[in-house]
C-alpha positions in Angstrom: -1.5 22.2 -26.1 -1.0 18.7 -27.5 -3.9 18.8 -29.9 -2.6 21.7 -32.1 0.8 20.1 -32.3 -0.7 16.8 -33.3 -2.9 18.5 -35.9 0.2 20.0 -37.3 2.2 16.8 -37.3 -0.6 14.4 -38.4 -3.4 15.6 -40.6 -6.8 13.9 -40.1 -6.5 11.4 -42.9 -3.0 10.2 -41.7 -4.3 10.0 -38.1 -7.1 7.7 -39.2 -4.7 5.4 -41.1 -2.0 5.3 -38.4 -3.8 5.3 -35.1 -0.9 3.4 -33.4 1.6 6.0 -34.7 -0.6 8.7 -33.2 -0.5 6.9 -29.8 3.2 6.6 -30.0 3.6 10.3 -30.8 1.5 11.2 -27.8 3.6 9.0 -25.5 6.8 10.5 -26.9 5.6 14.1 -26.4 4.6 13.5 -22.8 7.7 11.6 -21.7 10.5 13.6 -20.1 13.7 14.0 -22.1 15.9 13.3 -19.1 15.9 11.9 -15.6 16.7 15.3 -14.1 13.4 15.7 -12.3 13.6 12.2 -10.7 17.2 13.0 -9.6 16.0 16.2 -8.0 13.3 14.5 -6.0 15.7 11.8 -4.7 18.1 14.6 -3.7 15.4 16.4 -1.8 14.3 13.2 -0.1 17.9 12.5 0.9 18.3 16.0 2.4 15.0 15.6 4.3 16.1 12.2 5.7 19.5 13.6 6.7 17.8 16.5 8.5 15.4 14.2 10.4 18.3 11.9 11.4 20.4 14.8 12.6 17.6 16.4 14.6 16.5 13.2 16.3 16.0 13.9 20.0 14.9 11.8 22.9 11.5 13.5 22.8 10.9 12.4 19.2 12.1 8.9 19.9 9.5 8.3 22.7 
C-alpha cells in the first residue's frame, strides 16, 4: 500500500536525489495522527485492573 503512494508522491529520479526525504515521508505516513489508540489501550488496562481489584478474594490472595 505504501509503495504506490510513494511512487505517486516521489518519482524515481526525485527519490534518488532525496533519499532522506523519502525516509521522512515513510515515517510520516506510518505515524498515527493522534494518540487516540494509546488512550484506548490505557483505558482498557485501567478497566481490567479495576475489575481485578474488585474481584479479589481470599482464594486469589493465597
